[in-house]
C-alpha positions, 0 to 999 in steps of 0.5 A, spaced: 735 441 672 739 446 671 739 451 665 746 454 666 752 454 668 753 457 674 756 451 677 761 450 671 765 458 671 768 460 676 766 466 680 768 472 681 766 475 687 761 472 692 757 477 697 750 476 701 745 481 699 737 481 700 732 481 696 725 485 696 719 482 698 715 483 693 719 482 687 721 475 691 714 472 691 713 475 685 718 469 682 714 465 687 708 465 684 711 466 677 715 459 679 707 456 680 704 459 673 709 460 669 713 454 665 721 455 668 725 456 666 723 463 664 728 466 659 726 474 661 728 480 655 732 486 659 731 491 654 736 496 654 741 492 657 744 490 650 745 482 650 744 481 656 738 476 659 734 473 664 733 467 666 729 463 672 730 458 674 725 454 679 732 455 684 735 461 681 735 468 678 743 468 672 743 474 668 746 471 662 750 474 655 747 471 650 751 473 645 756 469 648 752 463 648 749 464 655 755 466 660 754 468 667 754 474 668 751 475 675 745 470 679 742 469 685 742 464 689 742 460 696 735 464 697 734 463 706 727 461 705 726 456 710 723 457 715 720 463 712 715 465 717 713 472 713 711 475 706 714 482 707 721 481 709 726 482 705 730 474 703 737 473 703 741 470 699 748 470 695 750 473 689 755 471 684 759 475 680 762 473 674 764 479 671 767 485 675 761 490 671 755 486 672 754 489 679 752 495 675 746 492 672 744 489 678 738 495 679 736 495 672 735 487 672 731 487 679 727 492 675 725 489 669 725 482 672 719 485 676 715 488 670 717 482 666 713 477 671 706 482 672 706 482 666 706 474 665 702 474 670 696 478 669 696 475 662 695 468 666 690 470 672 686 473 664 687 467 661 684 463 666 678 468 668 676 468 660 677 460 660 672 461 666 667 464 663 666 460 657 665 453 663 
């Protein structure tokens, strides 16, 4: 289910990009263990929030009713046979300044997913010890 409006918005620019394998694999783990869509606050990026969905990562301006600013879509993972190679995708820019957000968003996404996934792992461990 699509929760962001990326398909309703005109794209300012679209570029082919690659996502590091470690971050892509972390997102895949999150899809298995966390409820999607997942909203991630982006400290230091004012009103920006990252929404992770089953098929896209979308940075939105929450003060503008979740208006898309930047999105990673169209992950080329069909037939993927290795876990260490970057994954190609399309980056959609919905704002002319969006490119300045890319690296900061990816870094904060990785940190947030690591934190949330380590919490679910310890919860599973705790519940397993009680049985």
